[in-house]
N, C-alpha and C positions, 0 to 999 in steps of 0.2 A: 177427187175421190168420187167414184160413182155411187149412186144410191144403192145398188146391189151390194157393193162392198160395205156400206154402212149397215145394211140388213144382215149381212153375214156376221159382222162384229156384234151387232145387237143380239143375234141368235146365240152366239158363243157366250155372251155375257148372261143371257137368260138361262142357259143350260148349266152354268157353273154353280157351285155351292153358293148359297146367298151370302151377301155381306152382312156385317162387316167382317173384315179379316184383320188379324193382328200378327205382329212379329213376337215370337216367343224364344227365349233362350232357355234351353233345357239341357239335361245331361244324358249321355248315352251309357252303355253298360260298363265302360271303363272310366266313368266320371270325367269324360272329356266333353267338348262342346257339341251341342246339337242346336243349330239355328233353324227355326221352322216358321212357317206361316200357318196360322191357326184360326179357327172360328171362336176360340176362347182367348180372352186377353191374357197377357203375361202377368204372372203373379209376383215376379221378382224373386221367387224362391229357387229358381233353376231346378225344378223338379227332375228327379232321376227316374227313368223308366223302371218299374211300372207305375209310378206315382202320378202319371198324367194319362189322360184318355187319348189313345192313339187315333180315335175316330174324329178328334178335333183338328187333327193335322191335315192341312191342305197340300202343303209342299215343304220341302226342306232345302236349304241352300248350303248346309254343312252337316255332315254326320261323320265324326272323326274316327270313331271305333265301333265296328270296323269301318274303314274309310270308304263308305259307299257314295257319299255326296261331297263334292268339293269344287272349288273354282280356282283356277290357276292364278288369278289375280287377287285372291283372298278377300274379295268384296262380298262376303257372306251376309253381313248385316245390311249392307246397301241393297243387295239383290233381293233379300227378304222384304225390306222396306218398300222397294219398287213394286214387287208382286202384291203386297198387301194394299198399297195405295191404288194400284191399277184396277183392283176389283170394283172400286167405287168411281174412280176418275174416268175410266173408259166409257161407261154408260153415260156419264155427264157430258163428256166430250162429243159423243154421238148426238146426244140431245141438243147441244149447243150448235153443232154444225147444221142440224136440221132447222133450228130456230133462225139462225143467220140466213140460211138459204130461203126460208119463208119470207124474212124481211126483204131480202134482195128481190125476190119474185114479186112481192107487193109493190116495191118501188118501180119495177119495170112495167107493171100493169097500170100505173097511174093512180094507185091508191094512196 
């Protein structure tokens, strides 16, 4: 991976809503499932709209009614967990790639 690609990834991470992100299970208008990624932790109460702040929601992997968001493989929870985890993992991975490259460059220069 080129340094320019790492820069692009880092810029995307910096521009995104700050971490941490959490998976939340909420209810939609027909008391069905809404699986979301949020800046607020899940309360375990499966709040039904409008009893949660929509401004906390980063992304949704399932909105059942009306069926706006869905995935054919039904991996709503897994996809939400991946998105939430990636918000902190991707910047750490970029940092680790750069750290390892610096170590390798130091070995090559006789340090």
